[in-house]
C-alpha positions, 0 to 999 in steps of 0.5 A: 873697326876703323875705315881706310881714311882713319888713322885710329887703330884699335887698342892693343889689348890682350884681354879683348875677346871677340866672338858671337854668343850662341842662343840662351835657351832659357830665354829663347833669345840669341845674343851675339858677342865678342867682349871679355864679358861676352855679349852682343845683341841685335836690332829692332825696327824704329818707333816713329817720332813727331817731325819738327820745323826744318831749321836748315833751308830746303835744297833746291836741286832736281830731286832724286826719287828714292827707290830703296825699300823702307825699313820694315815695321815693328815685328819685321824682317831681318836685314842683310848688310855690308860695309863698303868704302864708296864715298868719292870713289870712281868705282861706286857702280861696281861696288854697289853692283856687288852688293846687289849680286849678294842679294843684300838690302843694306849698305853701310858707309862711314861718313866723315863730317869734316869732308862735308862741312870742312872749312866753316860752319854752314859751308857744305860740299855735298857733291860726293855724298849726292852721288853716293845717295843717288847711286844707292837709291837707284840700286834699291839699297837702304843706306846707313851712314855712320857719321864721325870726325868733327872738322878742325873748326869744331874741335878744341883749339888745344888738341891738334893731333887727332880727329874726334868729337866737337867742343859743342855737340850742337854743331854736330846736331846742326850738321845732322839736321842739314844732312837728314833734311837733304836726304829725307826722301821728301819732295825737293830732297836729294834722295833718301838715307834710311839710317844714321849711326851717331859716331863710332866706338866712343869707348876708345881714346883713338875714336874720341880724338885722343881725349879721355872717353866720356859716356856723359859727353857722348850721350849729349852728342847722341841727343843732339844728333837724334833730335836733329835727325828726327826733326826733319826725317821721323822715318830715319832709323837712328843708331847709337855709336856701336862700342868696340868690344874691348876690356879696360886698357890703361897703359902708363896711367893713360886710359886707352879703352873702356870695357864695352859692357860697363860703358854701355851700362853707363850710357843706358843710365844716362838715357841711351834708350831715349835717343836711339831707335835701335842699339848698335853693337859690334861683332867678331871683327877680331876673333878666331872662334866661330859665332856659336862658341860654347864658351860665350854663353850669356849670363843672366846678369848681363842679359839684364843690362840689355833687356832691362835698361834698353826697354826691350829695344832690338839691336843692329850689329853694325860691324862683324867679320873674320880677318884672314891673313897669313902674315898679319901684324903682331897684334892681329895674330887671330887673322893667321889662325883663320882661313878662307874656309872658316871665314866663309862658313862662320860668316854664313852661320852668323847671318843665320843665327841672327836671322833666326834670333828674333832680336836682329834687325840688321847685320853689317859684315865688315867689309866688301872692298877694302882690299881696293880702298886700303890695300896695304892697311890692316882693314884689307884683311876683312875684304871679301873681293880682290883687285884688280878684277873683283875676284871673289873670295870663298866667303863672297860666294858663300854669301851669294848662295846663302838662302835669304829670308827677305820680306 
């Protein structure tokens, strides 16, 4: 799902089926899904990685001591998370206060690289991000940054229409190193970012800058980002960019989307497991079915795609949720089929399924406050509080009252 500052809509695809998979009893493993092939898995705590020398200078402003709870060790807890739009907003205190009110421990923000290293390589504007990290740390929340959208200087000279990946993946790696060094929680740092997601939905043309999507090119980007982060913060969780749950979409000979399971398999074969601590996936952001729909039981061959090549890594659901709108756009009619009661019940049920699955490390609901940040856009259909007074929808109240096993 795109963020309020993005201009890249999900592809129109009648084959896209979004939902969660219920338990596969023979294996005792819960897997969540919404693709046409039907699969989604959930997360794993990260292995450690040796630290290397910092290639960027250590910033010197007054350090902020992080207060967020660190990611749990192997065999650890389930993480309750939610996506927000807090970057650069004056109401950041209200946003994070509502996450605390839900008793969630994780918050996700999409960070546009172009907003920080805008004009030239090595020229950074950290001001808004410093405020966000400091605020999340002070609130005791673990922060996941999904880092996307290369600045103009890093993009191909011949492509002017769209935001996308850099020509040279090392430019992304250099930015990620500077970012992770600034927020690694060590003395002299500006706080702590607990996790980084390397890009977003790279199996659709719109999120890949209007260029043909390319699993091999993405893995080079992932490798650059992972290596850079680990060189300055071995404790940070690195998540691969989660794929959009789509079928293959080709219109007029132009490929707009790649089927997510096949694309994920390509990523595995190209070395995904070597450059991700956990496997990122996207959940039911475009569904009118409950998370345990019987028609989405996993087939064993698909299980092998995840449990074999990924080396037993667990998964993070970095987006999931149910939209509600009585008058949605023509390609989002599932939002009309849903209602506030279903949204509340199904969202709670999804978290409960994830918590008991044994494969979940963190789940991030899409989204908290996009009715504020994107009031006339499609992303508002998923928001769970309403302006101007932060009026909670039933799903918010249900999540607030939901028992939480937080260890």
